[in-house]
C-alpha positions as CSV (number, residue, x, y, z in Angstrom):
1,M,36.7,168.6,-86.7
2,S,34.6,171.9,-87.5
3,D,33.4,172.7,-91.1
4,Q,33.6,176.2,-90.3
5,V,35.5,178.2,-92.8
6,V,37.6,181.1,-91.3
7,P,38.3,183.8,-93.8
8,A,41.5,185.4,-93.8
9,V,42.8,188.5,-95.5
10,I,46.3,189.3,-96.3
11,N,47.5,192.9,-97.1
12,L,50.5,193.0,-99.1
13,D,50.5,196.7,-99.2
14,V,50.5,197.1,-95.5
15,P,54.1,197.9,-93.9
16,G,55.3,195.2,-91.7
17,P,58.3,193.2,-90.5
18,V,60.8,192.4,-93.4
19,I,62.4,188.9,-93.6
20,S,66.0,188.9,-94.7
21,R,66.3,186.9,-98.1
22,H,69.7,185.7,-96.6
23,L,67.8,183.3,-94.2
24,Y,67.1,181.2,-97.4
25,G,70.7,180.9,-98.6
26,H,72.2,177.6,-100.1
27,F,74.8,175.1,-99.2
28,A,77.5,173.3,-101.3
29,E,79.7,170.6,-99.6
30,H,82.0,168.2,-101.0
31,L,79.4,165.4,-100.6
32,G,78.8,162.8,-103.1
33,R,78.7,164.8,-106.7
34,C,77.8,168.3,-105.2
35,I,80.9,169.9,-106.1
36,Y,83.0,167.5,-108.6
37,G,80.9,166.5,-111.3
38,G,78.3,168.8,-109.9
39,F,79.0,172.4,-109.8
40,Y,82.6,171.5,-111.2
41,V,83.6,169.3,-114.4
42,G,87.1,171.0,-115.2
43,E,87.6,173.1,-118.2
44,D,88.3,170.2,-120.3
45,S,85.1,168.7,-120.1
46,E,82.9,168.3,-123.0
47,I,79.8,169.5,-120.6
48,P,79.5,173.5,-121.4
49,N,81.4,175.3,-118.6
50,E,83.1,178.6,-117.8
51,G,86.5,177.9,-116.0
52,G,85.5,174.5,-115.2
53,I,81.9,175.5,-113.6
54,R,78.9,173.9,-115.3
55,L,76.8,176.2,-117.0
56,D,73.6,174.2,-117.0
57,V,73.9,174.1,-113.4
58,V,74.5,177.9,-113.1
59,E,71.4,178.7,-115.2
60,A,69.2,176.2,-113.0
61,L,70.2,177.9,-109.7
62,R,70.1,181.4,-111.2
63,A,66.4,180.7,-111.9
64,L,66.1,180.2,-107.9
65,D,67.9,183.7,-107.4
66,I,69.4,182.2,-104.5
67,P,70.7,184.9,-102.0
68,N,74.0,183.5,-100.7
69,L,76.1,179.8,-100.9
70,R,77.7,178.4,-98.2
71,W,81.0,176.7,-98.7
72,P,83.5,174.7,-98.3
73,G,80.9,172.9,-95.7
74,G,79.6,171.1,-93.5
75,C,81.8,168.6,-91.9
76,F,84.1,168.9,-94.9
77,A,84.6,172.7,-93.8
78,D,86.5,171.5,-90.4
79,E,89.1,169.4,-92.6
80,Y,89.5,171.6,-95.6
81,H,93.0,173.6,-95.9
82,W,92.7,176.4,-98.2
83,M,96.0,177.1,-99.1
84,D,95.8,173.5,-101.0
85,G,93.3,174.9,-103.2
86,I,94.7,178.0,-104.9
87,G,97.4,178.4,-107.4
88,P,98.2,176.4,-110.7
89,K,95.8,173.4,-110.6
90,Q,98.7,170.7,-111.5
91,D,100.4,172.0,-108.4
92,R,97.5,171.8,-105.8
93,P,98.0,168.7,-103.5
94,S,95.5,165.9,-103.4
95,M,93.4,165.3,-100.2
96,V,91.6,162.5,-98.8
97,N,88.0,163.6,-97.9
98,T,87.7,161.7,-94.8
99,H,83.9,162.5,-93.6
100,W,82.1,161.7,-96.9
101,G,83.4,158.3,-98.3
102,N,87.3,158.6,-97.9
103,V,87.4,159.9,-101.3
104,E,90.4,161.3,-102.9
105,E,90.0,165.0,-104.3
106,N,92.3,167.1,-106.3
107,N,91.6,170.5,-105.0
108,H,90.7,171.9,-108.3
109,F,87.5,173.5,-106.9
110,G,89.1,175.8,-104.4
111,T,88.9,179.6,-103.4
112,H,88.9,181.3,-106.9
113,E,86.6,178.7,-108.3
114,F,84.2,179.2,-105.6
115,M,84.4,183.2,-105.8
116,A,83.6,182.6,-109.7
117,L,80.6,180.4,-109.2
118,C,79.2,183.0,-106.8
119,E,79.8,185.7,-109.3
120,L,78.0,183.5,-112.1
121,L,75.0,183.0,-109.8
122,G,74.6,186.5,-108.5
123,A,74.9,185.1,-104.8
124,E,76.9,186.5,-102.0
125,P,79.5,184.1,-100.7
126,Y,79.4,182.6,-97.1
127,I,82.7,181.0,-96.3
128,S,82.9,178.4,-93.5
129,G,86.3,178.4,-91.9
130,N,88.3,175.3,-90.6
131,V,88.3,175.5,-86.4
132,G,88.1,171.7,-86.1
133,S,91.4,170.9,-87.8
134,G,92.8,174.1,-88.8
135,T,94.5,176.8,-87.0
136,V,93.6,180.8,-86.0
137,R,96.6,181.7,-88.5
138,E,95.0,179.7,-91.2
139,M,91.9,181.1,-91.1
140,S,93.1,184.6,-90.4
141,D,95.4,184.3,-93.4
142,W,92.3,183.3,-95.6
143,V,90.2,186.5,-94.4
144,E,93.2,188.6,-95.6
145,Y,93.7,186.6,-98.9
146,L,89.8,187.2,-99.5
147,T,89.3,190.8,-98.4
148,R,92.6,193.0,-98.1
149,D,93.9,195.3,-100.6
150,G,97.5,196.8,-100.2
151,D,100.8,194.9,-100.2
152,S,100.5,192.3,-97.3
153,P,101.7,188.8,-97.8
154,M,98.4,187.4,-98.5
155,V,97.5,190.4,-101.0
156,R,100.6,189.4,-102.9
157,L,99.8,186.0,-103.0
158,R,96.1,186.6,-104.4
159,K,97.6,189.0,-107.0
160,Q,100.2,186.3,-107.9
161,N,97.2,183.9,-108.5
162,G,95.4,186.2,-110.6
163,R,93.3,188.1,-108.6
164,E,94.0,191.9,-108.2
165,E,91.0,193.3,-106.4
166,P,89.9,191.9,-103.2
167,W,86.4,190.3,-102.9
168,K,83.7,191.5,-100.8
169,I,82.5,188.8,-98.5
170,R,79.9,189.7,-95.7
171,F,79.2,186.1,-94.3
172,W,81.4,184.0,-92.3
173,G,81.4,180.9,-90.3
174,L,83.4,179.4,-87.8
175,G,83.6,176.0,-88.1
176,N,80.6,173.6,-88.5
177,E,78.7,171.5,-86.1
178,A,81.5,171.8,-83.3
179,W,79.5,169.4,-81.2
180,G,80.1,166.5,-83.7
181,C,82.1,166.1,-86.9
182,G,83.4,169.9,-86.3
183,G,85.7,168.6,-83.5
184,N,83.5,167.0,-80.8
185,M,83.7,170.0,-78.4
186,S,81.7,170.8,-75.5
187,A,79.8,174.1,-75.9
188,Q,82.4,175.8,-73.3
189,Q,85.4,174.7,-75.4
190,Y,83.5,176.0,-78.7
191,A,82.7,179.4,-77.0
192,A,86.6,179.7,-76.3
193,E,87.6,178.7,-79.7
194,A,85.0,181.3,-81.1
195,R,86.4,184.2,-79.1
196,R,90.1,183.1,-80.0
197,F,89.2,182.8,-84.0
198,G,86.9,185.7,-83.9
199,T,89.7,188.1,-82.2
200,Y,92.2,187.4,-85.1
201,C,89.7,186.8,-88.1
202,Q,88.6,190.3,-89.2
203,R,87.8,191.9,-92.5
204,P,89.3,195.5,-92.9
205,R,87.2,198.1,-91.3
206,R,86.8,199.9,-94.7
207,Q,85.3,196.9,-96.4
208,Q,83.3,196.5,-93.3
209,A,81.5,199.9,-94.0
210,L,80.8,199.3,-97.6
211,P,77.0,198.2,-98.3
212,H,77.1,195.2,-100.5
213,R,76.0,195.6,-104.2
214,R,74.7,192.7,-106.2
215,R,75.9,192.2,-109.6
216,R,73.8,190.3,-112.0
217,P,76.2,188.8,-114.6
218,T,75.2,188.1,-118.0
219,P,73.0,184.8,-118.3
220,P,75.3,182.1,-119.4
221,T,74.3,180.1,-122.7
222,T,74.4,176.6,-123.1
223,P,75.0,175.3,-126.9
224,G,73.6,172.1,-127.7
225,P,70.2,170.7,-127.0
226,R,68.4,171.0,-123.7
227,R,67.9,167.7,-121.7
């Protein structure tokens, strides 16, 4: 190897291409203790929390200034049925997470909890829909529930569950790893499914035209000694 030193100059003040910060988004899946015990401990936990969301984890992730957070998966996305994760927690049916250990989950961390987490983090939500075991109508209803205003059935349901205003969501995924855990599809199969899902899963046009404004919430405080 040559011992020659090659000098380099980086001019930070010279205009050039800008890499989107959203290429460096993060990912939250129901895998191990990422969600239950990690992000979410429940409102009755002795661990400081807001609505069941751990404030020490929020504080740590806010320091990273993550641009977006993807949920519910991962492979888990293609077996997650969002309607089971809304409404009063005591009424939510449990499920078996077949991809990651066949563990039973109580669905206490669902759509509203994820959106609250994103607001605490100051991160944009990235929703990954269920293509593998779900239906076009199921995902279309989720888009309506999350993003539509007015008086549609899903809007009424969202308001019944305590959220008046729709959320603004720019990032959506149609399934996950369709070649494997997302349905073992061929490229041709997935392309056809993606076109079909995309036809019916559309945000309101008014929301598509609005720029996203990031809101930085007040940093949470965690009483007690830091560990």
